[in-house]
Backbone bond lengths (Angstrom), bond angles and torsions (degrees), N, CA, C in turn:
res aa  C-N    CA-C-N  psi(-1)  N-CA   C-N-CA  omega(-1)  CA-C   N-CA-C  phi
1 X - - - 1.456 - - 1.522 106.83 -
2 X 1.390 111.70 137.09 1.477 118.98 -179.50 1.521 110.28 -62.91
3 X 1.313 116.75 149.16 1.457 122.49 178.98 1.572 107.77 -108.40
4 X 1.359 115.97 151.17 1.480 117.73 -176.36 1.555 107.07 -136.72
5 X 1.312 120.79 22.88 1.369 120.11 174.21 1.534 110.73 -162.22
6 X 1.351 117.54 166.98 1.474 124.48 -179.42 1.498 109.27 -152.65
7 X 1.320 116.77 125.50 1.469 121.60 176.11 1.521 112.42 -160.25
8 X 1.289 113.45 -172.82 1.566 120.24 179.34 1.506 108.89 53.66
9 X 1.359 116.86 61.37 1.503 117.79 176.73 1.535 106.46 -91.46
10 X 1.273 110.30 123.73 1.525 118.72 -178.89 1.624 108.51 -125.00
11 X 1.360 111.54 159.20 1.507 116.50 169.38 1.513 108.33 -136.44
12 X 1.319 117.04 154.65 1.445 120.42 -179.34 1.577 105.60 -132.87
13 X 1.292 121.26 126.43 1.416 124.99 -179.77 1.562 111.10 -70.54
14 X 1.336 115.80 146.05 1.463 119.20 -176.45 1.537 109.67 -109.81
15 X 1.344 112.49 132.05 1.510 116.93 174.65 1.538 104.37 -115.41
16 X 1.288 115.99 138.86 1.511 123.19 -175.20 1.527 107.65 -114.09
17 X 1.403 112.14 144.04 1.441 112.89 170.85 1.538 109.42 -91.40
18 X 1.336 117.04 -169.92 1.470 119.42 -177.23 1.456 115.53 -58.97
19 X 1.339 123.13 -20.59 1.364 128.68 177.62 1.505 114.15 -98.75
20 X 1.281 116.32 3.23 1.494 118.03 176.94 1.541 113.35 85.00
21 X 1.331 115.73 11.68 1.488 120.67 -178.18 1.492 105.47 -79.51
22 X 1.373 117.84 132.23 1.422 125.94 -168.01 1.599 106.99 -86.44
23 X 1.347 114.28 140.84 1.426 125.77 164.73 1.532 106.13 -123.53
24 X 1.374 116.75 132.40 1.407 117.50 -175.01 1.539 106.85 -101.31
25 X 1.391 114.09 144.94 1.425 123.79 173.14 1.490 106.44 -80.79
26 X 1.490 113.15 178.65 1.375 123.22 178.27 1.548 107.80 -64.58
27 X 1.321 125.13 129.88 1.390 121.56 173.58 1.574 115.49 -62.28
28 X 1.326 112.42 143.19 1.423 119.84 179.70 1.463 112.05 -129.78
29 X 1.343 116.96 143.37 1.538 118.81 178.54 1.496 109.60 -61.17
30 X 1.338 113.39 128.64 1.410 119.73 178.12 1.490 117.61 -83.99
31 X 1.414 114.12 -46.65 1.480 119.41 179.99 1.567 104.24 -178.85
32 X 1.279 114.21 176.94 1.456 120.43 170.85 1.467 106.18 -81.40
33 X 1.401 117.34 126.18 1.371 121.56 179.59 1.495 118.02 -82.92
34 X 1.328 114.34 135.64 1.480 118.10 174.96 1.587 111.03 -108.62
35 X 1.282 115.24 -42.20 1.439 114.26 -177.24 1.600 107.70 -156.16
36 X 1.356 117.37 143.66 1.528 116.12 173.82 1.485 102.42 -137.77
37 X 1.354 114.81 133.01 1.364 124.05 173.83 1.523 111.90 -119.93
38 X 1.328 118.67 121.67 1.468 121.84 -177.66 1.498 107.92 -120.70
39 X 1.389 113.31 120.62 1.460 122.52 176.84 1.554 111.55 -120.11
40 X 1.228 116.73 141.30 1.421 122.04 -171.23 1.526 112.12 -117.55
41 X 1.345 118.32 140.87 1.464 122.74 179.80 1.593 103.13 -117.74
42 X 1.404 111.40 131.75 1.468 119.41 -175.92 1.559 105.49 -109.07
43 X 1.352 111.70 147.79 1.420 119.77 169.55 1.548 105.28 -96.11
44 X 1.352 114.63 129.27 1.470 116.17 -172.45 1.505 110.82 -131.50
45 X 1.317 116.03 140.55 1.443 121.05 178.22 1.602 107.60 -133.64
46 X 1.270 115.07 138.20 1.493 121.42 -175.51 1.478 105.31 -125.80
47 X 1.328 119.24 127.59 1.418 123.25 170.55 1.524 115.34 -105.90
48 X 1.331 116.23 117.93 1.499 122.05 -179.02 1.503 111.37 -95.90
49 X 1.257 115.42 136.40 1.481 119.74 174.23 1.631 108.03 -151.46
50 X 1.310 110.02 140.65 1.463 115.22 -174.82 1.462 115.09 55.16
51 X 1.246 118.24 41.27 1.465 125.48 -179.35 1.557 114.99 61.13
52 X 1.317 115.35 30.10 1.424 116.06 -176.31 1.590 104.23 -151.58
53 X 1.297 115.02 161.70 1.503 124.08 172.34 1.519 105.66 -66.51
54 X 1.363 113.22 120.29 1.479 118.59 175.90 1.568 109.52 -96.80
55 X 1.245 117.75 -40.23 1.518 124.78 -179.04 1.479 111.18 -149.43
56 X 1.323 115.02 149.11 1.475 120.29 174.32 1.520 109.45 -142.12
57 X 1.332 114.23 135.88 1.515 119.17 -179.28 1.533 106.16 -126.01
58 X 1.303 116.94 135.12 1.374 124.64 176.93 1.567 111.30 -131.12
59 X 1.289 120.18 117.79 1.452 126.93 -175.27 1.503 108.85 -123.44
60 X 1.311 111.39 153.89 1.537 121.44 175.87 1.545 104.62 -67.77
61 X 1.372 115.39 128.55 1.453 122.65 177.96 1.518 107.51 -107.97
62 X 1.319 122.01 -60.25 1.430 126.41 175.21 1.563 110.20 -163.06
63 X 1.232 117.86 178.64 1.436 121.92 177.94 1.498 110.46 -143.20
64 X 1.346 113.78 176.77 1.487 122.96 175.39 1.551 108.23 -130.40
65 X 1.273 118.49 130.14 1.388 122.63 175.48 1.539 108.09 -118.55
66 X 1.275 116.95 120.60 1.472 124.47 178.61 1.483 110.22 -110.70
67 X 1.266 119.62 116.96 1.503 122.20 -178.22 1.562 109.10 -112.49
68 X 1.281 113.35 136.67 1.526 121.16 167.38 1.560 103.17 -110.35
69 X 1.370 112.93 121.81 1.446 119.06 -175.64 1.564 107.62 -128.10
70 X 1.371 113.01 171.51 1.476 116.93 179.97 1.443 110.86 -80.64
71 X 1.347 120.56 -38.66 1.483 119.72 -176.50 1.553 102.40 -172.32
72 X 1.397 112.24 131.22 1.507 114.98 -175.23 1.528 110.40 -87.39
73 X 1.376 117.08 -33.37 1.501 119.65 177.90 1.553 111.99 79.72
74 X 1.297 113.71 151.61 1.563 117.75 -174.46 1.537 108.95 -64.97
75 X 1.297 120.56 -43.20 1.477 118.70 -173.91 1.530 110.13 -62.51
76 X 1.317 115.13 -44.89 1.485 119.23 -177.57 1.511 108.44 -66.83
77 X 1.311 115.95 -39.73 1.497 121.62 -179.54 1.532 108.74 -59.74
78 X 1.288 118.30 -37.10 1.494 117.02 176.78 1.361 114.51 -68.35
79 X 1.390 117.73 -39.97 1.552 122.15 -177.78 1.524 106.45 -68.84
80 X 1.395 122.35 -42.64 1.343 121.03 -169.49 1.477 118.59 -89.77
81 X 1.383 117.64 -26.24 1.452 122.32 -177.04 1.525 112.44 -117.27
82 X 1.264 121.21 -12.62 1.494 122.40 -179.44 1.507 112.76 88.34
83 X 1.346 118.31 -2.81 1.478 120.88 178.26 1.503 108.51 -59.53
84 X 1.378 118.83 161.24 1.422 124.08 -177.04 1.528 109.86 -127.33
85 X 1.324 116.42 150.00 1.516 121.63 166.87 1.462 113.79 -94.28
86 X 1.256 119.84 126.66 1.462 121.47 -177.39 1.547 109.75 -81.52
87 X 1.338 113.16 -174.82 1.467 119.01 -174.48 1.570 112.27 -66.53
88 X 1.359 113.04 -15.92 1.472 115.74 -178.80 1.592 112.77 -101.96
89 X 1.318 110.83 12.37 1.529 114.67 178.17 1.474 115.05 79.55
90 X 1.309 119.69 14.16 1.455 123.57 179.68 1.521 107.84 -95.84
91 X 1.369 111.11 132.63 1.542 116.07 175.05 1.586 110.74 -78.36
92 X 1.213 118.28 118.71 1.474 122.97 -176.45 1.600 110.67 -110.16
93 X 1.292 118.57 121.68 1.472 120.60 176.85 1.527 107.38 -104.06
94 X 1.287 117.76 141.41 1.423 126.19 177.81 1.468 113.66 -123.60
95 X 1.399 119.13 166.53 1.414 120.97 -179.46 1.509 110.58 -74.65
96 X 1.267 118.80 -12.11 1.473 127.89 -178.18 1.474 110.23 -91.30
97 X 1.303 122.04 -7.97 1.465 119.61 -170.91 1.543 107.37 -70.39
98 X 1.300 108.30 147.76 1.482 120.13 175.40 1.543 111.32 -149.79
99 X 1.300 118.02 109.71 1.397 121.59 -170.11 1.557 111.44 -77.15
100 X 1.274 113.36 167.18 1.474 120.19 -179.56 1.500 111.47 -80.93
101 X 1.364 119.48 145.96 1.430 120.13 170.23 1.520 111.52 -66.53
102 X 1.265 116.33 146.50 1.441 121.21 -178.37 1.490 111.36 -140.15
103 X 1.332 120.49 162.27 1.459 124.80 167.29 1.444 107.70 -94.20
104 X 1.311 119.52 145.63 1.448 126.21 -175.81 1.463 107.87 -125.94
105 X 1.444 118.18 124.55 1.410 123.28 172.94 1.410 116.29 -121.71
106 X 1.282 118.58 150.02 1.572 121.84 -179.08 1.532 105.07 -162.65
107 X 1.356 113.06 172.90 1.477 118.69 173.17 1.549 107.39 -138.53
108 X 1.353 109.13 157.05 1.534 116.45 176.95 1.442 108.87 -130.09
109 X 1.363 114.72 135.64 1.473 121.21 178.16 1.441 113.86 -81.65
110 X 1.348 116.59 131.62 1.491 120.40 -172.86 1.573 104.91 -96.69
111 X 1.361 117.52 172.78 1.384 125.97 -172.11 1.588 109.01 -63.58
112 X 1.360 115.45 -25.27 1.481 116.28 -177.25 1.537 110.36 -94.47
113 X 1.354 117.33 17.32 1.470 124.73 178.86 1.492 116.20 71.10
114 X 1.358 118.56 5.80 1.412 124.22 170.14 1.494 110.19 -89.26
115 X 1.377 115.49 156.53 1.511 118.93 -173.87 1.538 107.96 -105.69
116 X 1.350 113.72 150.34 1.502 121.44 168.24 1.510 105.41 -112.31
117 X 1.347 114.17 128.00 1.500 121.87 -173.86 1.515 107.78 -108.34
118 X 1.402 109.48 147.34 1.529 118.62 -176.16 1.478 110.61 -136.82
119 X 1.324 115.83 144.77 1.434 126.28 161.41 1.522 108.78 -128.88
120 X 1.374 116.19 126.95 1.435 122.03 169.39 1.445 103.47 -101.85
121 X 1.410 122.29 123.79 1.400 128.27 -170.39 1.471 115.43 -70.64
122 X 1.366 119.89 -32.55 1.449 120.42 -174.72 1.539 108.00 -151.95
123 X 1.340 115.52 118.20 1.349 121.57 -177.33 1.541 108.45 -137.51
124 X 1.370 114.19 132.57 1.502 118.90 176.27 1.511 108.01 -117.08
125 X 1.418 112.94 124.07 1.436 113.78 -172.48 1.598 107.59 -103.25
126 X 1.336 111.16 157.64 1.436 118.08 173.00 1.516 112.81 -94.63
127 X 1.357 115.80 -157.46 1.510 120.67 178.57 1.512 109.71 -78.93
128 X 1.373 118.82 129.36 1.416 117.32 178.98 1.522 113.67 -61.24
129 X 1.318 117.55 146.10 1.440 122.81 178.29 1.551 104.79 -89.51
130 X 1.364 112.93 136.56 1.464 121.81 174.43 1.446 111.18 -101.88
131 X 1.308 119.54 125.87 1.472 123.81 179.99 1.592 107.56 -112.10
132 X 1.239 113.60 111.50 1.487 119.40 179.66 1.468 114.79 -116.76
133 X 1.318 125.49 148.99 1.454 124.55 178.53 1.535 107.75 -158.11
134 X 1.300 114.43 133.35 1.456 117.99 177.73 1.468 112.42 -61.79
135 X 1.364 115.02 150.59 1.431 121.09 178.45 1.453 113.82 -68.10
136 X 1.365 123.77 130.04 1.423 128.88 -179.40 1.511 108.90 -109.59
137 X 1.303 115.38 -152.06 1.397 125.34 -179.62 1.550 110.21 -61.92
138 X 1.343 117.64 -35.04 1.444 124.25 -175.01 1.473 110.34 -118.24
139 X 1.323 118.68 168.59 1.497 122.80 178.14 1.520 110.90 -93.08
140 X 1.351 114.77 129.76 1.441 120.51 177.90 1.471 109.49 -131.92
141 X 1.330 119.96 127.31 1.508 121.77 178.00 1.512 108.82 -76.62
142 X 1.333 118.65 142.23 1.435 125.56 168.71 1.503 108.95 -114.77
143 X 1.279 117.99 124.79 1.495 121.53 -173.89 1.487 110.42 -130.03
144 X 1.366 118.58 147.04 1.500 123.80 179.38 1.547 111.30 -69.43
145 X 1.341 111.18 155.18 1.459 120.23 171.79 1.507 110.44 -135.84
146 X 1.273 111.11 149.81 1.550 117.19 -175.23 1.528 109.22 -140.38
147 X 1.338 116.99 137.71 1.446 121.42 -177.95 1.558 107.47 -119.61
148 X 1.339 111.35 140.19 1.489 118.51 175.98 1.424 109.87 -133.32
149 X 1.389 114.23 160.48 1.468 125.28 174.62 1.526 107.14 -94.25
150 X 1.319 115.11 129.40 1.519 117.47 -177.40 1.616 99.89 -102.45
151 X 1.367 107.56 134.28 1.503 117.97 -176.99 1.563 108.48 -127.78
152 X 1.254 114.24 160.67 1.476 120.56 168.91 1.565 107.48 -71.58
153 X 1.347 115.21 155.50 1.442 114.84 -179.89 1.546 108.34 -95.34
154 X 1.288 118.24 161.82 1.469 124.89 179.04 1.474 112.95 -73.53
155 X 1.289 118.51 -30.87 1.429 128.26 -177.62 1.464 108.50 -70.32
156 X 1.300 123.67 122.46 1.435 127.90 -178.12 1.556 113.20 -91.44
157 X 1.269 116.73 165.62 1.430 121.00 174.70 1.540 105.24 -93.86
158 X 1.355 117.98 -169.43 1.444 120.94 -175.95 1.541 112.27 -71.75
159 X 1.362 114.29 -16.51 1.451 120.19 176.98 1.494 116.77 -84.38
160 X 1.415 114.34 -10.90 1.387 123.66 -173.82 1.584 113.64 87.93
161 X 1.322 116.10 9.94 1.449 119.82 -178.45 1.516 107.03 -92.98
162 X 1.359 116.34 161.25 1.433 126.26 -174.25 1.568 108.51 -107.66
163 X 1.375 119.43 103.09 1.433 115.19 177.32 1.543 116.43 -69.12
164 X 1.206 115.05 149.03 1.531 116.63 172.85 1.592 113.01 -124.07
165 X 1.380 113.70 -20.10 1.496 116.24 176.08 1.450 109.03 -149.30
166 X 1.365 112.97 149.55 1.463 118.62 172.67 1.548 103.05 -132.56
167 X 1.373 114.30 135.94 1.482 119.73 178.25 1.557 112.44 -147.59
168 X 1.275 113.04 146.46 1.563 116.32 -177.84 1.523 107.72 -151.78
169 X 1.250 118.26 147.09 1.459 124.93 166.84 1.480 111.14 -94.13
170 X 1.345 117.39 138.33 1.464 121.04 177.72 1.517 114.77 -64.61
171 X 1.274 118.42 -14.61 1.419 119.32 176.77 1.503 111.46 -107.79
172 X 1.358 117.74 23.86 1.468 121.31 174.57 1.466 111.82 -72.88
173 X 1.351 120.57 147.97 1.392 123.09 173.36 1.503 113.71 -76.20
174 X 1.286 117.02 144.09 1.515 122.65 178.53 1.581 110.64 75.02
175 X 1.237 118.70 22.16 1.546 120.01 -177.15 1.570 105.43 -77.52
176 X 1.281 112.10 137.24 1.469 121.51 179.98 1.486 106.79 -63.69
177 X 1.345 114.49 148.63 1.462 124.36 -171.68 1.557 113.07 -57.69
178 X 1.338 120.84 -37.75 1.425 123.62 -168.29 1.586 109.08 -114.34
179 X 1.382 118.14 11.12 1.385 118.30 -171.97 1.536 111.94 -67.66
180 X 1.381 115.94 -47.00 1.473 120.35 -178.14 1.555 109.26 -73.02
181 X 1.285 119.60 -37.20 1.471 122.72 -174.48 1.606 108.44 -66.08
182 X 1.314 115.20 -30.81 1.431 114.93 -174.51 1.550 113.50 -112.59
183 X 1.378 115.04 20.69 1.464 120.24 -170.78 1.476 108.96 -65.90
184 X 1.347 120.79 -39.58 1.433 119.07 -176.90 1.513 113.97 -102.40
185 X 1.325 115.53 5.94 1.476 120.70 174.80 1.545 112.51 -75.31
186 X 1.346 112.32 -40.78 1.482 121.94 177.16 1.489 107.33 -137.83
187 X 1.404 116.32 161.41 1.445 118.41 174.26 1.629 106.79 -75.83
188 X 1.296 113.44 127.71 1.537 116.88 -175.55 1.542 111.10 -60.13
189 X 1.256 109.38 136.55 1.563 119.88 174.82 1.389 109.20 -104.27
190 X 1.391 122.20 127.46 1.462 123.49 -179.03 1.576 110.29 -53.54
191 X 1.356 110.69 144.45 1.423 116.88 -179.98 1.538 114.94 -66.74
192 X 1.349 117.94 -18.92 1.459 122.58 174.69 1.461 111.35 -58.66
193 X 1.357 119.64 -22.79 1.464 120.91 -177.26 1.591 109.03 -77.25
194 X 1.340 119.31 -13.60 1.399 119.02 -175.68 1.515 113.10 -67.78
195 X 1.377 116.12 -24.99 1.458 121.08 -179.96 1.539 110.53 -61.77
196 X 1.382 113.01 -39.43 1.479 117.78 -178.74 1.530 111.33 -91.72
197 X 1.336 114.62 -12.57 1.444 117.84 -171.27 1.530 111.88 84.19
198 X 1.325 119.22 -177.03 1.427 124.40 -176.46 1.493 109.21 -148.64
199 X 1.323 116.75 130.14 1.473 120.19 -178.55 1.490 111.09 -78.18
200 X 1.316 118.52 126.95 1.448 123.07 178.03 1.552 113.70 -69.62
201 X 1.301 114.01 135.09 1.539 120.58 178.84 1.465 110.17 -121.71
202 X 1.388 118.43 137.25 1.353 123.85 171.33 1.492 110.05 -120.06
203 X 1.332 118.33 135.30 1.392 123.22 -178.45 1.559 109.83 -119.77
204 X 1.396 110.63 121.14 1.508 117.37 178.66 1.555 105.34 -110.64
205 X 1.343 114.09 144.23 1.447 120.36 -177.59 1.474 112.15 -121.74
206 X 1.403 115.06 126.32 1.541 117.22 -178.40 1.565 103.88 -80.09
207 X 1.323 108.27 134.24 1.528 118.89 179.74 1.528 108.50 -117.33
208 X 1.252 116.50 131.62 1.418 122.98 177.00 1.457 111.36 91.48
209 X 1.410 120.73 -171.87 1.369 125.35 -178.45 1.600 108.51 -141.37
210 X 1.329 116.91 158.35 1.380 118.61 177.53 1.534 112.87 -70.28
211 X 1.272 120.20 135.45 1.459 123.71 -178.19 1.608 107.07 -64.58
212 X 1.311 109.93 161.92 1.465 118.11 -177.69 1.552 112.66 -60.31
213 X 1.323 116.24 -24.85 1.464 122.61 177.06 1.592 108.96 -126.06
214 X 1.337 113.53 31.14 1.466 117.42 -173.40 1.483 118.68 -104.00
215 X 1.361 115.24 13.15 1.446 120.95 178.03 1.557 116.74 -49.88
216 X 1.281 117.71 142.34 1.426 119.32 179.67 1.651 106.11 166.61
217 X 1.360 114.63 -148.71 1.387 118.79 177.67 1.560 113.53 -118.30
218 X 1.372 112.68 127.04 1.436 119.31 174.90 1.587 106.68 -79.86
219 X 1.255 115.55 147.77 1.501 121.49 178.83 1.499 110.62 -102.65
220 X 1.359 117.57 124.98 1.368 123.74 175.14 1.465 111.21 -120.97
221 X 1.340 120.23 128.74 1.421 124.28 -177.48 1.544 110.11 -120.63
222 X 1.354 115.49 121.93 1.440 122.67 -179.47 1.462 110.93 -109.68
223 X 1.319 115.05 121.73 1.481 118.14 176.61 1.494 110.59 -120.92
224 X 1.362 114.61 134.78 1.450 120.02 178.16 1.526 103.64 -160.89
225 X 1.359 113.42 138.18 1.493 119.09 171.82 1.439 107.90 -69.52
226 X 1.436 115.16 130.89 1.467 119.97 177.76 1.538 113.78 99.06
227 X 1.315 113.31 -19.64 1.503 117.01 178.78 1.538 110.35 -78.97
228 X 1.257 119.40 131.20 1.416 125.90 -179.78 1.525 109.11 -61.57
229 X 1.312 120.86 128.90 1.486 121.82 -179.68 1.491 116.84 82.69
230 X 1.340 118.98 7.47 1.477 120.54 -177.80 1.560 111.48 -69.06
231 X 1.283 120.04 140.98 1.518 125.43 -8.16 1.538 108.56 -73.95
232 X 1.324 116.28 136.42 1.491 120.00 -176.24 1.559 111.46 -101.84
233 X 1.266 117.45 121.92 1.469 123.72 -179.11 1.549 109.96 -95.38
234 X 1.308 115.08 120.36 1.520 119.46 -178.54 1.562 105.98 -119.76
235 X 1.296 113.28 122.49 1.441 120.24 174.34 1.551 112.69 -86.31
236 X 1.263 117.71 130.17 1.456 124.89 -171.66 1.550 109.46 -118.39
237 X 1.351 118.58 113.62 1.397 120.49 179.66 1.498 112.93 -69.50
238 X 1.272 119.93 130.82 1.530 125.29 177.22 1.496 110.58 -129.49
239 X 1.314 110.35 156.37 1.538 117.73 -173.40 1.563 106.12 -105.94
240 X 1.381 109.50 165.19 1.445 119.00 172.37 1.563 111.01 -54.15
241 X 1.322 114.62 136.40 1.430 121.98 177.97 1.477 118.33 60.99
242 X 1.360 119.27 15.32 1.446 120.93 170.74 1.555 112.00 -56.40
243 X 1.361 110.65 135.55 1.489 113.19 173.73 1.473 114.25 -79.92
244 X 1.352 117.90 173.55 1.444 121.14 178.15 1.570 110.62 -57.88
245 X 1.274 113.94 -43.76 1.541 119.40 -179.69 1.534 109.59 -65.07
246 X 1.306 119.66 -37.74 1.459 120.66 179.65 1.522 107.12 -68.68
247 X 1.330 120.94 -46.16 1.495 122.79 -178.24 1.553 105.37 -62.58
248 X 1.237 124.00 -42.35 1.429 125.39 -179.92 1.504 111.62 -62.13
249 X 1.314 119.48 -41.88 1.416 124.69 175.14 1.548 111.92 -58.06
250 X 1.362 112.78 -45.11 1.477 116.61 -179.25 1.656 113.37 -71.39
251 X 1.348 107.82 -27.67 1.519 114.01 175.63 1.567 107.86 -67.12
252 X 1.354 114.21 -45.42 1.486 120.81 -175.36 1.530 107.52 -61.02
253 X 1.354 117.49 -43.70 1.393 124.26 -176.81 1.619 110.20 -64.29
254 X 1.369 111.11 -44.49 1.538 115.12 -177.71 1.627 109.33 -66.84
255 X 1.337 115.79 -37.42 1.444 114.45 -177.95 1.462 110.44 -68.77
256 X 1.379 117.46 -38.38 1.453 119.54 177.90 1.562 108.97 -61.30
257 X 1.247 120.58 -37.02 1.387 124.56 178.63 1.546 116.90 -69.32
258 X 1.363 114.62 -23.72 1.453 121.27 177.33 1.491 108.58 -72.65
259 X 1.228 120.77 125.28 1.431 127.82 -175.02 1.587 110.82 -68.25
260 X 1.297 113.03 -43.24 1.472 117.51 178.22 1.528 114.07 -66.49
261 X 1.307 114.49 -47.03 1.489 119.83 -179.44 1.538 110.34 -64.41
262 X 1.430 117.20 -51.95 1.346 121.12 -175.86 1.581 118.49 -67.85
263 X 1.385 109.10 -17.39 1.494 112.89 176.52 1.571 108.70 -81.34
264 X 1.245 116.68 -23.05 1.548 118.60 -178.89 1.514 114.53 -97.59
265 X 1.393 113.87 -31.03 1.487 119.75 -177.73 1.487 117.40 -122.17
266 X 1.237 122.53 154.62 1.449 129.40 165.07 1.532 103.67 -93.42
267 X 1.328 118.08 124.85 1.458 121.07 -177.10 1.573 109.13 -105.04
268 X 1.366 116.65 128.37 1.501 120.79 -177.42 1.595 104.51 -147.69
269 X 1.218 109.78 -171.01 1.541 117.29 178.39 1.603 112.91 132.90
270 X 1.253 118.35 159.02 1.382 123.04 174.08 1.532 110.53 -132.99
271 X 1.339 117.75 159.95 1.460 119.03 -178.72 1.487 110.49 61.97
272 X 1.367 111.99 -134.40 1.462 121.19 -179.91 1.502 113.05 -84.84
273 X 1.280 120.22 3.89 1.500 119.02 -174.46 1.542 111.43 -96.37
274 X 1.315 116.15 148.34 1.407 121.83 175.76 1.573 108.61 -132.49
275 X 1.346 114.51 109.62 1.409 123.41 -175.80 1.506 115.34 -103.33
276 X 1.333 114.71 124.98 1.438 119.65 174.97 1.531 109.42 -113.95
277 X 1.356 113.64 119.79 1.472 117.85 -177.82 1.524 104.88 -116.08
278 X 1.318 114.56 126.15 1.459 121.28 179.72 1.547 108.76 -61.32
279 X 1.339 115.76 140.19 1.498 123.51 -173.24 1.529 107.71 -73.86
280 X 1.310 121.46 -23.11 1.455 122.69 179.73 1.515 112.55 -124.95
281 X 1.248 116.08 147.74 1.529 120.54 176.01 1.502 107.08 -71.63
282 X 1.314 114.25 137.35 1.526 121.30 177.97 1.510 108.53 -162.96
283 X 1.277 117.00 163.90 1.476 123.62 176.70 1.489 110.44 -51.97
284 X 1.346 117.26 146.29 1.458 121.18 -178.28 1.543 112.47 -60.06
285 X 1.332 116.08 125.77 1.480 123.37 175.81 1.449 111.14 -92.38
286 X 1.363 116.91 104.97 1.439 119.56 -176.79 1.550 115.19 -68.31
287 X 1.390 113.34 -14.15 1.407 117.65 179.22 1.522 115.80 -90.27
288 X 1.331 112.55 -9.07 1.466 118.38 -177.07 1.469 111.85 -64.51
289 X 1.377 118.36 128.81 1.397 122.76 -171.29 1.510 113.80 -161.60
290 X 1.308 118.11 147.79 1.397 124.98 171.10 1.547 113.91 -128.18
291 X 1.314 112.69 114.01 1.474 118.80 -176.57 1.508 109.91 -106.57
292 X 1.381 113.25 145.30 1.463 118.93 178.06 1.540 110.02 -128.36
293 X 1.269 119.12 134.05 1.444 125.14 -175.96 1.473 113.05 -153.28
294 X 1.308 115.78 162.42 1.468 123.03 171.36 1.570 107.25 -65.24
295 X 1.326 117.75 129.29 1.440 120.43 167.92 1.555 107.65 -101.17
296 X 1.341 116.57 -89.17 1.381 120.45 173.74 1.510 110.78 -100.46
297 X 1.272 120.90 -0.06 1.495 125.56 177.98 1.487 105.89 -92.47
298 X 1.364 111.84 172.68 1.511 117.38 173.75 1.510 109.00 -140.72
299 X 1.345 112.49 156.15 1.536 118.47 178.00 1.471 111.77 115.80
300 X 1.378 123.78 -24.75 1.385 122.71 174.68 1.449 113.64 -79.49
301 X 1.400 112.64 145.24 1.450 117.95 173.10 1.587 106.12 -92.36
302 X 1.345 117.23 132.68 1.416 123.15 -174.79 1.550 108.28 -60.44
303 X 1.432 116.06 135.12 1.448 123.15 179.13 1.473 105.12 -127.05
304 X 1.352 120.69 78.20 1.492 122.80 -169.95 1.537 111.62 -72.54
305 X 1.304 120.18 -14.44 1.476 117.22 -169.17 1.531 106.83 -133.96
306 X 1.337 114.74 124.38 1.474 118.78 174.74 1.544 109.51 -83.60
307 X 1.328 117.31 171.61 1.499 126.11 176.73 1.489 109.42 -98.53
308 X 1.283 115.75 137.76 1.455 121.43 179.99 1.539 102.74 -90.96
309 X 1.355 115.63 91.62 1.488 122.68 -169.45 1.520 109.89 -81.97
310 X 1.288 118.42 -27.11 1.423 126.44 173.76 1.419 114.98 -135.23
311 X 1.284 116.53 114.13 1.522 121.73 -177.63 1.559 112.46 -68.74
312 X 1.261 115.42 132.89 1.485 119.97 179.02 1.554 110.89 -75.58
313 X 1.326 111.33 132.18 1.510 114.91 177.06 1.548 107.48 -130.45
314 X 1.367 114.98 129.09 1.392 122.73 179.16 1.508 114.54 -70.35
315 X 1.348 122.64 136.28 1.389 122.64 -179.40 1.602 112.49 -54.96
316 X 1.285 115.93 143.01 1.489 119.39 -177.32 1.554 109.38 -73.47
């Protein structure tokens, strides 16, 4: 069915483990959407036999997503293009910039006033185009546009396939009860994964930096049903003037060294993030949490609640 509208444009940052397997962050509104064009390139092979086509194979190769939006903003520009904001609050783009891959979600209204929902699992954007025009006799809006390459994700489903897109209409038959309600809360995971279950992941983010004379121990508390010693308090030694990324790195090292935590979780993350992924698939544990706070150190902003970046699903 034809669509007549476009809104609810979201993106979710991607974190990869050592094997390149994606973990999605909490979706965030990107901008107000004006237009989205998605074009797909296929890899094709044709086998000829007895002067005729004997077999033909067409597979997804890549795609292009062109977005016209109202305003990208500096925070989103940093995430999507790799540009940085200097100490004076100015967004600076360099020739060496390379943005992070993200998942993109949106919805389009159909002629029957029902919506069709989309997630593109891995998109890498280039530098936004700026369209400017002097004011003439009439008023004309100039809006930015941004183009990205759509790729398959590294994370496979239960069949060993690599999803690149998920889409559904809210009036589809057999639609799961909470699919639409939670579409933009998390990046949708294919139902085929339910057979094997899904490992729950919690992401904690270090906020702030250690003061110039604030060395001491940061306090990290890990809570999870079934983990020995839960809630487990781990003291992490930090140095004067440690940045958020340095503190996060020391927290990851300390959690790996803790026998109770490392027996239950795989610990990963980059920059200021600390990601704990349960080693086995199980039903989502609503109490699972990683909190970070000043213990004897100073300078950190308390982060008492982690983000449930991947919901736990028990094997079928």
